[in-house]
Each structure stands twice: as structure tokens, then as C-alpha cells.
N, C-alpha and C positions, 0 to 999 in steps of 0.2 A: 438127351443131354447134348444135343448137337451144338448149341451155342456155347455151353459151358466148357466143353472139352476144347472147342476151337479157339475160344478167346484165351484160355490158359496156354494152349500151344503157341498162340501169337506172342504172348509174353515171353515164353521160353525162347522163341525164335529171335526176338529182339535181344535178349540177354546173351544168347549164344553168339550173335553177330558182334556184340561188344566184347565177348570173351575172345573171339577170333582176332580182335584188334587190341588184345593185351589188357582189357579191363575186366577185373574180377568183381562181380556183383555180390552184395550182402545186404542184410536188413531190408529184404524185399517185401514190401507191404502191398497187398492186393485186396480188392473188395469184391464181394459177391452180391450183385443186385438181384433180388428175387421179385416175384410177382408183386405188384403194388408199390414197388420202389424201396422196399425194406433192404437195408444193407448190413452185411456182416464182413468184418475185417479180419484178415489172417496175415501173419508175418512169417516169412521163411528166412532162415539164417543164410542160405546160399542158393545158387542156381541148381546145384546138384540135389539139394533137398526138395526144391520145387519140381524137378524132373522126376524124382522118386515118387512124389505125390501124384503126378500125372500118370506115371506108369501103373501105379497101384489102383487108381480109380477109373481110368479111361482106356488105357492102351489095349487091353484084351478085348474090350467091346469093339473098339475101332477096327481091329484086325479080323473080326468076324465077317465083315461085309466087304465084298469087292466093289470098287468104285464103278458106277454105271456111266462115267463121263470119259470123254476123250477130247484131246486138243486137235484131232485130225478130222476136218469136216467130211472127208471121204468115208470115214468109218461111222458117221453119225446117222441117226434116224432121219429119214426124209420127212418134210412137213406134209400136211394135208394137201391134196390137190383134187380138183373136180374134173369130171369127164361127162360130156353130153352125148348120149346115143339116142338118136331120134328125138322123141319128146321127153326122154327120161334123163334126169341129172343124177349122176353117181358121185358120191363123195368117198374117197379112199383115205382112211385114217391109219397111218402106220405108227402112231404114238404108242410106245410100249406101256404096259401096265406095271410101272415100277413104284412100289410102295413098301413100307416096312410094317410088318405086323407080328414079328417074331420076338421083339424085344422092346421094352418100354424105353430103353436107352435111346433109340432112334425116333421115338414118338414125342419127346418133349424137348423144349429148348433148353431147360435148366436155367441156371443163373447166368447173367452177363458178368464176366470177370474182368476187372479193370486194374491195370497197374497204377498204383497211387504214388508210390515213392520207392526209392532204393538208393544205396550208396555204391559207388564204384571206385576201385583203386587200380593204379598202375604204377610202373616204375620207369624212370628215365634218368640216366646219368647218376645212378645211385640215390636218387631222390624219389620219395613216394608222392604220386599225384593222387588226389582224392577229391571226388565230387559228390555232393548230396543232391539228388534229383528229386524234386517235389512237384506235385500237381501236374503229373505227366500229361493228362488229357486237357485239363482246364487251367490254362495260364502257366505253362511250363516254366519252372525255375531250376537252373543249374547253378548250385552254390559251390564255389571253390573252397575246399577245406584243406588245401595243401599247405605245407609249411617248409620254407626254404630259408637258408641264410641270405643276408642282404647282398653278399657278393655275387650270388647267382641269380638274383631276382629278375633282372632285365633279360637275361639269357633264357630263363625258364618261362617267362611270361608268353613269349612267342609260341613255345611248345604247348602251354596250357590253352591258349586260344585255338590252336589247331586241333587239339584233342576235344575241346568243347564243341567245336564245329562238327566234328565227326559224330559225337554223341547226339547232337541236334538232328543230324541227317538221319540216323537210324530211328530216332524217336518219331521223326516226320513220317517215315514209312509205316511204323507201327500205328500212328494215329490214323492214317488213311484206311488201313485194314480194319482197325478197331471201329471207326465210324461206320463202315459198311456193316459190320457185325451188329453194332448197336441199332442201326436202322432195321435190320432183320429181327432183332430181339423185340423191338417195340411193336413190330407188325405181328409177331407170332407167339407172344408170351401167354396168350389166353386160349390157345387152341391145342387140340391133340393132333399132332402132325400126321399120325397114322390114318386119319380120315382122308388125307389128301394124296392123290397120285402126284408124283413130282411134276410140277408145272401146272397142275390144276389151279392152284392159287399162284399168282405171278411170282411172289417172293420165294416160294419153296424151291424153285429151280436154283436160284442163287444161294439159298441157305444150305442146301445139301452139297452144292458144288464147292462152296468154301469149306464145308466140313471135310469132304473127301480130299480135296487138294491139299489143305493145310495139315490135317491129321495123318495123312499117308506119307508125308515127307519124312526124310530122315530126321531124327530128333536133334542132330547137331548141325543141321544144314544152314541155319541162320534165317534171317528175315528177308523177304523179297516181294516187290510189287507184282511179280509174275503170277502170284496166286489170284490176282484179280483179272487175269486174262480171260478172254472168252473161251467157253467150253461147250461141248455138245453131248447130248445123250448118245451113248454107244448103241449101235444097231443090234449087236448080239452080245 
């Protein structure tokens, strides 16, 4: 379930970043895309309900495995190199035999989970700001659902535009990470990942890297493009 848990965590990270910026999410609608493109839709009333679902279904499995990755190249596995002695060519391969065969959780991609729509609310100067966010991945729409009296309209409009830009920024980060996950889902949805040593198929290195980097983060850390940074297989 490496894609499924990771794509749900990415949604949580986005909504946590919005919460850190005083936006409360509700009516969170997500879709589960299964093999063959079949979709199932689920709605959560709040971010906390979504986090509870994640903890119940994925968190224990995630904690079973230590990440085999490091951001420090000095601690990484060294690549193959060749040495010629006389007429003989020797190839030294230090690639570790890292694979998962103890749990089906690590052997399947699961569904690709997509944030479809949600509502967010905040307060400023005793007024409630409300946005309905739709089509998050395909044709983002941020609909202002706030209500103010006419005396404050001009003053509040500037605040609304600033808040809307902040929401767009965080969704832009989410979209970049989501697109990377979707690409990996498309490549790996019809294989049993436990047949592959990490890196044997090119996409599996990135697949498991994102899984460990994103799922091992604190649940309230928020979203960041740092999860796309280069990583290395740890030597020990």
C-alpha cells in the first residue's frame, strides 16, 4: 500500500499547512483510483477525522520498517566499479539486497488517493472567511463563499486575495508531489513490488523513497517540496 498511504499523507500534509495558517478544512472529498481506473469517493468531515483514518489503516505498518535511505551521500552505498588485474576484469557490486517480503503492505501500490474538493474557513476582524476548493488537480477552482457587510467589503477584499494566494501556493506544492506519485502509480500498479529489489526497476527507488520520506515525517509537519530532494540508499 505504498502509494495509497503516501498519497493520503500528502493530502494530510497540505491540509495541515493550511491549518497552521489559520484555515480549518471540512467536507474533505477524496477519491481512490484502483487498478484499471475505477474510482471510489469518500468524504471526511474534518482533517482530524482523515488523520484518524490514516492512523488506523496505515500508521502501524509504516512504523514496522526503518527507512533504508539517507540524505547524506557519505553514508550511502557506493556504486558499482570495475578493476582490471592482468587480463581479468573484476566487477565489484556493493548494491544491498533491500526488498520487502514480510508484509503485503509493502508489496502493493494500493490505490492512488486524490484530493478532489474541500471547504476551508478562517476568521479575520470578526468576520468568517470561507472558500470552497474544487477540482484540486484538474482545473483548480477556489470559490469565495464569504459574507461581509458592504461597509467592510473593500477592506476585506484585499485580505481575501492574500489568503487565496496562500491557498494556491500550498496546493501548487501538493500538485507537484501528487504528480510524482501518480507517475509512479501508473508505472507500478500491475506488479508485485516484492519481486523487485529497490532500484532493480528504475521507478522503485523513487517509489520507496517517497514512501519513507513522507510517511516517516511528523503527522503535523505540513507540506514541503523537500520530500522530492535527492536521497541515497544507506550503506548500513
